[in-house]
C-alpha positions as CSV (number, residue, x, y, z in Angstrom):
1,M,10.6,14.7,-6.4
2,S,11.9,12.2,-4.4
3,A,10.1,10.8,-1.7
4,T,13.4,9.8,0.2
5,I,13.5,11.3,4.0
6,S,15.9,10.7,6.2
7,P,16.4,11.4,9.4
8,E,20.3,11.8,9.3
9,K,21.8,14.6,7.1
10,T,24.1,12.2,5.6
11,L,22.0,9.4,5.0
12,H,19.7,9.0,1.9
13,Y,17.1,6.4,2.8
14,P,14.3,5.4,-0.1
15,V,11.3,4.5,1.7
16,L,9.6,1.2,1.2
17,L,12.8,0.3,-0.9
18,N,12.6,-3.5,-0.1
19,D,8.9,-3.9,-1.0
20,V,9.8,-1.7,-4.5
21,I,12.2,-4.2,-5.2
22,N,10.3,-7.2,-4.4
23,I,7.1,-5.7,-6.6
24,I,9.7,-4.6,-9.7
25,T,11.7,-7.5,-9.7
26,P,14.8,-6.1,-11.3
27,Q,16.5,-9.4,-10.4
28,N,14.9,-10.6,-13.4
29,G,16.9,-8.0,-15.6
30,G,14.6,-4.9,-18.1
31,T,14.4,-1.4,-18.5
32,F,12.8,0.7,-15.6
33,I,11.5,4.3,-15.7
34,D,12.4,6.3,-12.4
35,C,9.9,9.0,-12.8
36,T,11.4,11.1,-9.6
37,F,15.2,10.3,-9.2
38,G,16.1,12.7,-6.6
39,Q,18.9,11.4,-5.0
40,G,19.2,8.2,-6.6
41,G,17.8,5.6,-4.5
42,Y,15.8,3.5,-5.9
43,S,17.6,4.2,-9.5
44,K,21.3,2.5,-7.5
45,K,19.5,-0.1,-6.3
46,I,17.9,-1.5,-9.6
47,L,21.4,-0.7,-10.7
48,E,22.9,-3.1,-8.9
49,F,21.3,-6.4,-10.4
50,P,22.6,-7.3,-13.9
51,N,20.6,-7.0,-17.1
52,T,18.8,-4.2,-15.9
53,K,18.7,-0.6,-17.6
54,V,17.1,2.5,-15.6
55,I,15.8,5.8,-17.5
56,A,15.8,8.5,-14.7
57,V,13.6,11.7,-14.7
58,D,13.6,14.8,-12.3
59,R,12.5,18.0,-12.3
60,D,15.4,19.1,-10.2
61,K,18.5,20.3,-11.6
62,N,20.7,19.5,-8.6
63,S,20.0,16.0,-9.4
64,F,22.4,16.1,-12.5
65,Q,25.3,15.8,-10.3
66,I,24.0,12.2,-8.2
67,A,23.2,11.5,-12.1
68,S,26.2,12.6,-13.8
69,D,28.1,10.3,-10.9
70,L,25.9,7.3,-11.9
71,K,26.2,7.4,-15.1
72,K,30.4,7.1,-14.5
73,S,29.8,3.9,-13.0
74,F,26.8,2.5,-15.4
75,K,27.1,4.1,-18.8
76,D,25.4,2.2,-21.1
77,R,22.7,1.3,-18.9
78,F,21.8,4.5,-17.4
79,S,20.6,7.6,-18.9
80,F,19.2,10.8,-16.9
81,H,16.8,13.8,-18.4
82,N,15.9,16.9,-16.8
83,I,12.4,17.2,-17.4
84,K,8.7,17.0,-15.7
85,F,7.7,13.3,-15.2
86,S,4.3,14.3,-17.3
87,Q,6.7,14.5,-20.4
88,I,7.9,10.8,-20.2
89,K,5.6,10.7,-23.4
90,D,8.9,12.4,-25.6
91,L,11.4,10.1,-24.6
92,K,12.6,8.3,-27.3
93,I,12.6,4.5,-25.5
94,D,13.5,1.4,-28.0
95,D,13.7,-0.9,-24.8
96,E,10.6,-2.4,-23.7
97,I,9.7,-1.0,-20.1
98,K,9.2,-3.5,-17.1
99,G,8.1,-1.0,-14.6
100,I,8.0,2.4,-14.0
101,V,8.3,4.1,-10.1
102,F,6.9,7.3,-9.1
103,D,7.9,8.4,-5.4
104,L,6.1,11.5,-4.8
105,G,7.9,13.2,-1.8
106,Y,10.5,15.4,-1.0
107,S,14.0,14.2,0.1
108,L,16.2,15.7,2.9
109,S,18.5,17.7,0.9
110,Q,15.6,19.6,-1.0
111,I,13.8,20.6,2.7
112,K,17.1,21.4,4.3
113,D,18.0,23.4,1.2
114,L,16.6,27.2,2.6
115,S,17.0,28.8,-0.5
116,R,13.9,26.8,-1.7
117,G,11.6,28.1,1.1
118,L,10.1,24.5,2.1
119,S,10.7,25.2,5.3
120,F,9.5,26.8,8.2
121,D,13.0,27.6,9.4
122,S,14.2,29.4,6.1
123,K,14.7,32.8,6.0
124,C,15.0,32.9,2.2
125,E,12.8,33.9,-0.1
126,L,9.5,31.9,-0.2
127,N,10.1,30.0,-3.6
128,M,9.0,26.3,-3.5
129,K,9.9,25.7,-7.1
130,M,11.6,22.3,-8.2
131,G,12.4,23.2,-11.3
132,L,11.0,23.7,-14.6
133,N,8.2,26.4,-12.8
134,D,6.8,29.7,-14.2
135,F,6.1,31.6,-10.7
136,S,7.2,31.1,-7.4
137,A,5.0,31.1,-4.0
138,K,5.9,34.4,-3.0
139,D,4.6,35.5,-6.2
140,V,1.2,33.3,-5.4
141,I,0.6,35.1,-2.2
142,N,1.3,38.4,-3.0
143,K,-0.7,38.5,-6.4
144,L,-3.8,36.3,-6.1
145,D,-6.8,37.4,-4.6
146,Q,-8.2,36.5,-1.3
147,K,-10.9,34.1,-3.3
148,E,-8.3,32.2,-5.0
149,L,-5.8,31.9,-2.1
150,E,-8.8,30.7,0.0
151,Q,-9.2,27.2,-2.4
152,I,-5.6,26.7,-2.5
153,F,-5.4,26.5,1.1
154,K,-8.9,24.6,1.0
155,Y,-8.4,22.1,-1.3
156,F,-4.7,21.3,-1.4
157,G,-3.8,21.8,1.9
158,D,-6.9,20.8,3.6
159,E,-6.8,23.6,5.9
160,K,-10.1,24.4,7.9
161,N,-8.9,28.4,8.4
162,S,-8.1,29.1,4.6
163,K,-11.1,32.3,4.9
164,L,-9.1,33.6,8.0
165,I,-5.2,33.0,6.9
166,S,-6.1,34.5,3.0
167,K,-8.1,37.4,4.4
168,K,-5.0,38.5,6.4
169,I,-2.8,37.3,3.8
170,V,-4.3,39.9,1.9
171,F,-4.3,42.7,4.9
172,E,-0.9,42.8,5.5
173,R,1.0,42.6,2.2
174,Q,-0.3,45.6,1.7
175,K,2.0,47.2,4.1
176,K,5.0,44.9,2.4
177,N,5.6,41.6,-0.2
178,L,5.4,38.6,2.6
179,D,8.1,36.6,2.6
180,T,8.6,32.5,3.8
181,Q,8.8,34.5,7.8
182,D,6.0,36.3,7.1
183,L,3.9,34.0,5.6
184,V,4.8,31.6,9.2
185,H,4.3,34.3,11.8
186,L,1.1,34.9,9.8
187,V,-0.8,32.1,9.9
188,K,0.6,31.2,13.5
189,R,-1.3,34.3,14.5
190,A,-4.2,33.6,12.4
191,K,-4.6,29.9,14.1
192,K,-3.3,30.9,17.8
193,K,-6.5,30.0,19.2
194,Y,-6.2,26.3,17.7
195,Y,-3.6,23.7,19.4
196,T,-2.0,21.9,17.6
197,K,1.3,19.3,17.5
198,T,2.9,20.7,14.1
199,N,3.6,23.7,13.0
200,P,0.5,25.7,12.2
201,A,1.7,26.8,9.1
202,T,2.1,23.3,7.6
203,K,-0.8,22.9,5.6
204,V,-0.8,26.1,4.3
205,F,2.7,25.5,2.8
206,Q,2.2,22.2,1.4
207,A,-0.9,23.6,-0.4
208,L,1.9,26.3,-2.0
209,R,4.0,23.6,-2.9
210,I,1.3,21.4,-4.2
211,F,-0.4,24.6,-6.4
212,V,3.3,26.2,-7.5
213,N,4.8,22.9,-8.6
214,K,0.9,22.3,-10.1
215,E,1.3,18.3,-8.8
216,I,-2.2,17.7,-9.5
217,N,-1.5,18.0,-13.2
218,E,1.9,16.7,-13.2
219,L,0.4,13.2,-11.4
220,T,-2.5,13.0,-13.3
221,K,-0.6,13.1,-17.0
222,G,2.0,11.5,-15.5
223,L,0.1,8.5,-14.7
224,K,-1.4,8.6,-17.8
225,E,1.4,8.6,-19.9
226,S,2.7,5.8,-17.8
227,A,-0.2,3.3,-19.1
228,N,0.5,4.2,-22.4
229,I,4.7,3.3,-22.2
230,V,4.8,0.5,-20.0
231,S,4.6,-2.6,-21.4
232,Q,2.8,-6.0,-21.3
233,N,3.5,-7.2,-18.0
234,G,4.9,-4.4,-16.9
235,I,4.2,-2.4,-13.4
236,I,3.0,1.0,-12.7
237,L,3.9,1.7,-8.4
238,T,3.5,4.9,-6.7
239,V,4.9,5.8,-3.5
240,S,2.9,8.9,-2.0
241,F,2.8,10.7,1.1
242,H,-0.2,12.6,1.7
243,S,-3.8,12.0,1.4
244,L,-4.8,14.0,-2.0
245,E,-1.9,11.9,-3.7
246,D,-3.1,8.9,-3.1
247,K,-6.4,9.3,-3.9
248,I,-5.6,10.2,-6.9
249,C,-3.8,7.0,-7.5
250,K,-6.1,5.0,-6.3
251,F,-8.6,6.1,-8.1
252,F,-6.9,5.9,-11.6
253,F,-5.5,2.1,-10.6
254,N,-9.2,0.9,-9.4
255,H,-10.2,2.5,-13.0
256,L,-7.4,0.9,-15.1
257,T,-8.3,-2.6,-13.2
258,K,-12.1,-2.4,-13.1
259,Q,-14.2,-4.6,-15.5
260,D,-17.6,-3.4,-17.2
261,K,-20.4,-5.5,-16.0
262,V,-22.7,-6.4,-18.8
263,S,-26.5,-6.3,-17.8
264,R,-28.7,-8.5,-19.6
265,Y,-31.9,-5.4,-19.6
266,L,-29.6,-3.2,-21.7
267,P,-29.1,-3.9,-25.4
268,E,-25.7,-6.4,-26.0
269,K,-22.7,-4.9,-25.6
270,K,-19.4,-6.7,-25.5
271,S,-17.6,-6.4,-22.0
272,T,-14.9,-4.1,-21.5
273,K,-11.6,-6.9,-20.8
274,M,-9.6,-4.9,-18.1
275,S,-6.4,-3.7,-19.3
276,F,-4.5,-3.8,-15.6
277,S,-4.8,-5.8,-12.3
278,L,-3.9,-4.9,-9.3
279,I,-0.9,-6.1,-7.3
280,T,-1.6,-4.2,-4.0
281,K,-5.7,-4.6,-2.8
282,K,-4.4,-2.3,-0.1
283,P,-1.4,0.3,-0.1
284,I,1.7,-1.0,1.8
285,V,3.1,1.2,4.6
286,P,6.3,0.9,6.1
287,S,6.7,-1.4,8.6
288,S,7.7,-0.6,12.2
289,R,11.1,-1.5,12.0
290,E,11.3,1.1,9.2
291,L,9.7,3.8,11.5
292,E,12.2,3.3,14.1
293,I,15.0,4.0,11.2
294,N,12.9,6.7,9.4
295,P,9.9,8.1,11.2
296,P,9.1,10.8,8.1
297,S,8.2,7.7,6.4
298,R,4.9,7.2,8.8
299,S,2.4,9.0,5.6
300,A,4.0,6.5,2.8
301,K,1.7,4.5,1.0
302,L,2.8,2.4,-2.1
303,R,0.3,1.0,-4.7
304,A,1.2,-0.8,-8.0
305,I,-0.8,-2.4,-11.0
306,K,0.4,-4.6,-13.4
307,K,-0.5,-4.8,-17.2
308,I,-2.5,-7.3,-18.7
309,G,-4.1,-6.0,-21.5
310,I,-4.3,-2.9,-24.4
311,Y,-4.9,0.0,-22.8
312,E,-7.1,2.5,-24.3
313,N,-6.1,5.9,-23.2
314,D,-9.4,7.7,-21.8
315,K,-9.4,11.5,-22.3
316,N,-12.3,11.8,-19.5
317,V,-10.8,9.5,-16.7
318,F,-9.6,12.4,-14.2
319,L,-12.9,14.7,-14.5
320,K,-13.3,13.6,-10.8
321,F,-10.8,15.9,-9.8
322,N,-11.5,18.6,-12.2
323,N,-11.6,21.2,-9.3
324,L,-8.7,20.4,-8.4
325,L,-7.4,20.8,-11.6
326,N,-8.7,24.5,-12.5
327,I,-7.5,25.2,-9.2
328,E,-4.0,25.0,-10.6
329,K,-5.4,27.0,-13.6
330,I,-5.5,29.9,-11.7
331,S,-1.9,30.2,-11.9
332,K,-2.4,31.6,-15.6
333,K,-2.8,34.9,-13.8
334,L,0.5,34.9,-12.7
């Protein structure tokens, strides 16, 4: 799920690359996990520095070719695993992990691949599967009931017209199974009264993509596992591209970096030491120069924390997002 988006078809542009490198400091060597390998932008840059190793992960099988080419150049310093980043706990890692990077967006090549159904211009099947999936977006809009679709559009896409759109989907699919262009035109008709500079179907597509790839579950599990795996003084870094992702990253990082205060009015209790410290008190965003080169990076937000103590796994840390995780569980019906 690489967030590297380029304005040129042939140019691969890793978002906030310089900031990522400045924070994880591969200049000093070490082993890093690239949880969203994509087109390999961050991995390639890290490997430019001697005494570095990269363990790359991506659920997209199309990353195999890029990973294979990189393996030829860095045989003993690079490995690739076609798994979801929620599964990084299953990796057999002997080295200390100096940094773990999550780049949570999508590459231009993925969007341009019309067979995925991520683009509004796609004439292909409404797919949206990024790899290792159990169902497609076409399954979602043709099989889930109106209330379930409404929840997906409302909470994953912040779509104000979620009820109207889901109602129209259920009505139209009685005539035929809906596909990419059917959905685009349906949403446009449903929102014709509302002026928007972006494609009217943007939020619906975002919501479906999140649901199909179970991105909330993936992110929460991936973050928890990274906190266990990263070594002392190691760094966890995220680059998010929409507010829901950033909200989860911010919440988790704040949770890990807070120190419990002991009240003098309560029974004696030892204060809990922080297991991580904040590197970025405020998110780092692209510079004006980067925005000129790569306008789609405008929504990127980089956050990072450093491990400074023993991390005690908190199974309930993401209770705040249980409503979102429960919506993803609707997929069991598919």
